[in-house]
N, C-alpha and C positions, 0 to 999 in steps of 0.2 A: 682311173683316170697319172696314179701317183704310182701304182702295182710301180716294188722295181728300188723304192722313195724310202732312206729312214734317216730318222725325228731323234733326237735327242727330246728332251723335255726338262729344265730344272726347273719348273714354277708350281705358282703354288695361286690358287680361288681358282678364279675362271675366266677371268679374262685373257689372260696367254693361255691357260689349257686348253678352253675351248676353242682356241686356233689348233693346238692338237687334233682335236676333236676332229673336226672339220679334214685336213690332212688323213688326219683317219679311214675319215666314213667316201673321203677319195682313192682309198687301196694305202696306203702309207702308211710304212711299219713307225709307227712310234715308242718309245722308250722312257716313259714318264721314271722319272729321277724322283723321290721321296725319302725325309730327315730319317734316319732309320733310328727314331725313336717316335710312336704317331700320326705318321708319314704326313701330306698335304692338311696341311690343319685346316682342314676344314671337312674330314671325315668327322668334326670332334665337334663342329654341326648342328644339333639334337635337342636343340631351345626352341625349336619351333611346332617341337610337337607332333612331329609327322614326319620323323625316325625317332623309333627306342635303341634305349640301350643290350634289345638280345639280338639285334639281325635284322627285328621280324620282317619287322614292313623296307620299303623303300627310300635310303637316303636318295636322293634324288638331284640336290643340290654339291652329289660325289658324280653323280652319271649324268648327264648334261651337256661334263664336262671333262669327260675324264671316260668317255664311250670310248669302246674298240681299241684299247692302250691296253701297253705289257708292261707290269707296276718294276721297281730294286728298289728297296730297298739302300742307303749310304749317310752314313755318317762326314759329310766331310767336309772336316774341323780337323780328317783326325791323316794322316797323310794316304794310307794305303787307300781311305773312300776318290782324296782328290786325284793316284794312279789311274782306277775304277772310273770315274768319268774322261775320263783325261786318255786310256784304254778306247768308251768307249766311241768315243768322241773319233777318233780310228775311222775305225767303217760308216760312218752318220754323215748322208748328204750336207744336212740343214740339224743347228745349232740352238734352240728353242728355251729362249730364262725371263722372269720376272722380276730376279732378285736387281738390287737396288750396287748403283756401282763401288763402294766401297762392300760390300757382300761377293759381290762378286771376285771381286780384289783378291779380297780375304779365304775363299775360300780354292783360288787356282782361276777360274772358268774363265775370268773376267777377255776381251777380242784375242786379245794379241796370246793371252796362254792357251786359248783352244786352238786358233792356228799358227799355234805353234807344234798343233802335232796335229794337223788335220789345214794342208793355208787354202783351199780350197771352197770352205766349209762355204757354207750359205750363217751369217751368225742375224740373228735374232734378238731386238729386245723386244720388249712390249712394260711401259712404264706414267707414273700417273701424271710425270707435265716437259714429258719428251726429255733427249739426250742434254740438251743445254741451259743455261740459266740458270740463277740460284735452289733453285726449287730441279734442280735434277733426278739428288740422295737424296729428297723426304716421299715417303710415304704416299701413295695414294690407294686409292675404291673408284666404283662408278660413281654411291654417290657422295662423293667428294671433288674428284677432279676433275670427272665430266657432270655429272650429275646438280651441284654447287656451282663449282667457284665454270665451271665453264655454261655456264647460265641455261642449260634446260629448262633450271629448274619454272625459274624468271620465267621465259619464253611461254611454258602453262598455264604457268600462274593465271599468268595477265593479272586480273582488277578483285583475286578472286583478298576472301581477310585473313584465308590461310592457309600457307605452302602445300600445293600441290607435292605428297610423297613419292616418294622413286620406285619403281617396284625392282625384285630384287634379277641383280644383274641384267640389267634393263640396258646398259653403257659397256659393258664387258661385253656381251652376245655379238649384240655389233660389233660389238674394238676386233673380238675373233674372230669377226669373220675380215672385219677390213686385215687382218693382221695375216691368214690364208690365203688370199688377194698377193701382196707383198712379198708373199714363204715363193706361188707359184711365179709370180716375171720375178723373183728371183734364182726361182729355177729354171728357168728355163735361157736365160744368159748366163748360167753356166753353162747349160745342153750344150752354150751357141759357138761357146766364149773360152771355157773354163775358165773361168773364170764366176772369184764365191763377193756376194755385197754382204755389206751388212745394214741389219731390216732393220727403224725403226718405227712404230704403233704409240703414240698417248693416248689416252682417254681427253683427255688436256686440249689436241688434237683433233681428234674425231667428232668429239663439241663440235667447236670452231663446223668445221665441215657442215657438221646436222644441223646445224644456223646461220649455214651462209646468205641464204636470203637480209634477218635480221642484220648480222653481222655487215654484213652489207651495207642494206638503207641506215644505221647507225651512221655511217665513217661517213656521208653521206650530205651535201647543205646543209651542216654547223649539227650533223648528229642527229636529222630526224626520225623518225618510224613510220615500223607497214603502217598502214593503216589497219584500228581494230573495231570493229562496227559490233556489234549485240548482236543476240537471233534475231529478234523483234522489230532492227534499221536492220540487213542485210542487202548487202550490195542490191546480190542477186538470190531472190525470193527462190529461186530449184537451185542450189548451192547450200542446206541446211539442214535442220535434229528435227524432226516431227513427232512430237510427242504422240503414240497412239491413245484405244481404247484402253486400256489395260497393262501404263504406265510405261508400255517398251518404246522404244526412239525407229526410228530408221534415218536415212542419213543422202537425204539425195547431194546426186556431186554433176550436174549437170554447169556446164563450164561457161556458158554459148547459149546462155536465154533465150535472143531470141530462135533461135535453130528447134529448141525443143519446149518452147510455150507451148505451142497452141494444143503439138500432142503432149506436154502432160498434163496440161488441163484437160483436155478429154478423156483420158483414162484414171485420176482421180473427181472427178464422178465434177468437175466444176468448168462444164465446153460458155457456161451465159458468161465465161470472162476472157475468153478469145476477144468478143469485138467493142466489152464495155469499151467506153472510150475514158477510163480513171486509168487502163493495161491495151492501147489499141499500141499504141507503140515504144519503140525504146525507150524516152527520152522519159519520156507518162509512166510507163512502165517502173521507173527508176524513181522517178519523184513521187510516188505512189507508190514508196512501197510495200511499209510502216500495213497498209492496210490489206494490202495483196497477202503477203506475209499472215495477216492476222484470221485471214479467210480459209489461208491456204493451214491452218493454225491449226484451226473450227474444223478444218472437215477430215483430218488428219485426228482427231481424238473421236469421230461417233465409228472408225471401226479400228477390230481387235487388230495385229498384230499378223500371225494367221491368216487375215482378211485381207490386209495388205500387203504380205504376199503374193498372193494370189489375182491378187487388183493389178497391183503395179508387175509380175513380167511379163508383160505382151509391149513393156512402156522399152525404146529404142536407146535410152537416156540412161546414163550414169547410176545408180541409189546399189542402196547397202540393208543387215537389216543390221543395229547394232549389235554385237553375240558377246555374249561372256563364255570363259575362255574352254567354261564345259561343252559350252553349243558344238565353239569349234571342231573339236574331236571331231566332231558327228555332220561339221558344215558339207556335204556332197563334189565340192571340187579338191574341197583337204582328201576325203576320204579317196577322193577317182587319184586324185595325183604322191596318193599315196604322203604326203606331208606329213601325219600325224604315221607311224609306224611300229607298232605291236613289237617287242620286245621282251626278255628277264634278264636280269640279273646274273651274277656266276653263278647264286644260291639258287635256280631258276623261282630266283615271287618276278612275276609280268609284274608289266609296268606298259604300261602305254612314253609315249618320250617323240617328241617334233624332233625328227631330218633338220640336216640342213639346208635348206631351198636351195642350192644349185643340185642340177641336174644335168646332167653327158647321155646324149642318145637314149632321152623321155623312159631311162631307168632312178626310179624313185630306192633308197637306200633304206636297210634292216641294218638299222644302232645294234654294233654290240651290247654286251655288260662290261662295265665298269672293272678296276682287277678288287681285287683286296691285298691293302696293302704289301709291300714285295710281297708279289704274286711270281714272278714270276723270276724273282735272283740268280741262282742260280740255270735254269736255260741261256739268262741271258748273256750272265758269265762261258758260263761252256762253248754258248753263238759264240763273241768277241775270239775263240782262241788261248783262253785262258783253263791249266789245270784246276784238278779239281785236286790238290790238290794247295794249293794259293787261293784256290776258294775256302775251301778252312780252313786257314790263318785267317782265310779275312776280317772270317765270321769272328772266331774265336778271340782276335784282336778287340773287335765292335767297330771295323770299317764297314757294315757291311752284313746287313737282317739275315 
């Protein structure tokens, strides 16, 4: 879809680089500019015990947001490094960065700097807290800007004694898809008008969007909240999670209780409850919902997950198994649609990696491996028309890797 589009990415960690990975999977050529010394700091995250110093394992936190890109090592603190980035920006359609305002100005990669060499380029900024306000120059990560400050932790924890912990890159990856969508819209405008746009996405704004119902309700009638119910007194017994005999869970999600009630009771094995006076009509089902949920709890506890999977297969209402990430990889819908692809690192180490969820013309994506630090430096510069003698001078001066 984006064949012929060139993206220059000056970004680190996962949030903004994951947008570049999506664009690469959509066909764009993405050039990742990494610091000359050490590269993207995420390359050094070996503290989780999965990545080792010898490179024998898969550095999945580099692979996820950087698959399919080319890498060049540049020291932006040097005049030569800045000249290299400007030369590359001349040839690109999109400039993508996660650097904060003071660093963008310091390194000569702010909007005016890049627009000075390419007036129609789409300039994209990903940040923790947005381009305006007192925290525009404040660093942000998804655990801080999205999960904590954005209210996600609060609403997911609800009444628990301890806050729910954030999953790795949870907001980052949602944000990367959001940035990619914004870039696609900006590229359409550029294609139809010739004008480039400045695109901004922040983790804080993303959190507000994700919590739209909670935020809206909090501002209505003096700060009311979305009603909260526990499992035992949920207003709709067919919307809930039920524990099986072997300690697993089945999620029911039939929002139209009246439509599915009789069918569900027959399938679950409680046909006698269809005409039970306590549950005979919507009002009585709501009034006696605690008793109905208790009966469903008892029924689900009498069979294993495997048995329920077979039993519920005929149910026309929505339901699902609460799966683990490992089970997700073998889910028949995931397999059929190619949502988790089998690929390998640039060193040939095989591993599985989810693709971005957008497909075009029913074609699944096979992601490429993430590049080594500075792997394409010479190739990128020569493609940009820089002579070999100049490249050697840049290397000698420390401007590039």
